[in-house]
Wavefront OBJ file of the C-alpha trace (Angstrom):
o trace
v 7.377 45.584 55.526
v 10.979 45.003 54.533
v 12.422 43.906 51.265
v 15.494 42.091 50.253
v 17.067 41.245 46.726
v 18.392 37.903 45.549
v 21.658 38.458 43.513
v 21.804 34.891 42.359
v 24.171 34.071 44.988
v 22.987 35.850 48.199
v 20.334 38.022 49.863
v 20.854 41.705 50.257
v 20.361 43.337 53.609
v 16.711 43.982 54.453
v 15.474 47.508 53.835
v 12.129 49.084 54.680
v 9.691 49.241 51.928
v 6.715 50.455 53.840
v 6.829 51.610 57.689
v 3.163 52.207 58.418
v 1.385 48.971 57.682
v -1.940 48.222 59.151
v -1.905 46.770 62.569
v -4.848 44.513 61.988
v -4.643 40.722 62.667
v -5.088 39.869 58.968
v -2.497 40.012 56.343
v -2.195 43.755 55.309
v -0.671 43.334 51.865
v -1.156 41.621 48.464
v 1.412 40.650 45.848
v 0.855 39.698 42.058
v 3.050 39.281 39.081
v 2.271 41.409 35.874
v 2.454 40.358 32.301
v 5.755 42.473 31.796
v 7.516 40.458 34.470
v 7.220 43.091 37.170
v 5.692 42.423 40.583
v 3.067 44.610 42.106
v 2.280 45.089 45.903
v -0.557 46.880 47.619
v -1.241 47.393 51.282
v -3.614 49.113 53.625
v -1.640 51.377 56.020
v -2.249 52.452 59.478
v -4.120 55.626 58.252
v -6.506 53.705 56.239
v -4.982 54.660 52.842
v -4.368 51.916 50.202
v -0.894 52.167 48.587
v 0.525 50.200 45.675
v 3.917 50.004 43.860
v 6.103 47.838 41.597
v 9.321 45.864 41.591
v 11.138 45.532 38.246
v 13.661 42.976 39.265
v 16.245 45.490 40.489
v 14.444 47.972 42.636
v 11.062 49.108 44.080
v 9.078 52.025 43.088
v 7.626 54.404 45.820
v 4.334 53.130 47.128
v 1.615 55.455 45.922
v -1.679 56.286 47.473
v -4.566 54.648 45.369
v -7.199 57.334 45.018
v -10.350 55.726 46.142
v -13.938 57.166 46.398
v -15.555 56.211 48.688
v -12.294 56.321 50.511
v -11.235 53.038 52.225
v -10.454 53.798 55.868
v -11.228 51.458 58.731
v -11.491 48.369 56.701
v -8.597 49.306 54.347
v -6.536 47.917 57.296
v -7.891 44.387 56.350
v -6.535 42.414 53.418
v -6.604 44.047 49.963
v -6.242 41.835 46.839
v -4.352 42.449 43.588
v -4.252 40.639 40.233
v -2.725 41.671 36.840
v -4.998 43.332 34.586
v -7.387 40.939 32.899
v -7.899 42.955 29.668
v -5.959 45.286 27.335
v -5.093 48.611 28.886
v -5.521 47.440 32.513
v -2.488 47.207 34.454
v -3.766 45.959 37.952
v -7.031 44.799 39.518
v -7.642 45.764 43.052
v -10.423 44.697 45.413
v -10.762 46.118 48.868
v -13.128 46.663 51.786
v -14.458 50.117 52.704
v -15.985 51.268 56.055
v -19.326 49.488 55.050
v -17.409 46.287 54.569
v -18.567 45.943 51.007
v -16.224 44.578 48.574
v -15.203 47.202 45.932
v -13.129 46.767 42.634
v -10.939 49.411 40.945
v -8.497 49.248 38.010
v -5.192 50.902 37.345
v -5.497 52.016 33.682
v -2.426 54.304 33.471
v 0.645 53.846 35.554
v 2.426 57.054 34.439
v -0.459 59.404 35.535
v -1.519 56.979 38.363
v -5.179 56.802 36.898
v -7.584 54.437 38.522
v -11.246 53.689 37.473
v -13.892 54.586 39.865
v -14.404 51.821 42.422
v -17.549 49.793 41.872
v -19.297 47.534 44.322
v -18.826 43.820 43.681
v -21.978 42.951 45.694
v -24.028 45.846 47.081
v -24.680 44.136 50.366
v -22.722 42.095 52.761
v -20.377 42.366 55.797
v -17.091 40.718 54.442
v -13.956 40.370 56.358
v -11.463 39.508 53.703
v -10.864 39.687 49.862
v -9.195 37.464 47.424
v -8.525 37.965 43.672
v -6.855 36.018 40.908
v -6.613 36.331 37.113
v -6.526 33.476 34.695
v -3.639 33.170 32.198
l 1 2 3 4 5 6 7 8 9 10 11 12 13 14 15 16 17 18 19 20 21 22 23 24 25 26 27 28 29 30 31 32 33 34 35 36 37 38 39 40 41 42 43 44 45 46 47 48 49 50 51 52 53 54 55 56 57 58 59 60 61 62 63 64 65 66 67 68 69 70 71 72 73 74 75 76 77 78 79 80 81 82 83 84 85 86 87 88 89 90 91 92 93 94 95 96 97 98 99 100 101 102 103 104 105 106 107 108 109 110 111 112 113 114 115 116 117 118 119 120 121 122 123 124 125 126 127 128 129 130 131 132 133 134 135 136 137
């Protein structure tokens, strides 16, 4: 995945943001805007980890591994979905598929310490292939 910045007059040269994206056929990353004006991105990489980071209008942060239990492996390579936090104290909402193909949900509650809630099952059965998520204004 590459990124480029718009200066108001022209695009910068493309630079790598992540090099080890999933090789799956579905879209391997998700993007959302946050209340503070930043952009968040998450992707499933080719090791099965899910990584997330932020763009503040000038630069991208490092993409950090999201600590998930149970860990997302095989199906992390499928689409992950993001939305801004829907309640006070929640920065990001993340849904993803784990090996059992059940949709799970976790929340980033503290960006500085990279604290995520324990993932919960959205529905305890099913064999899903994709996930989508949105938050109302």
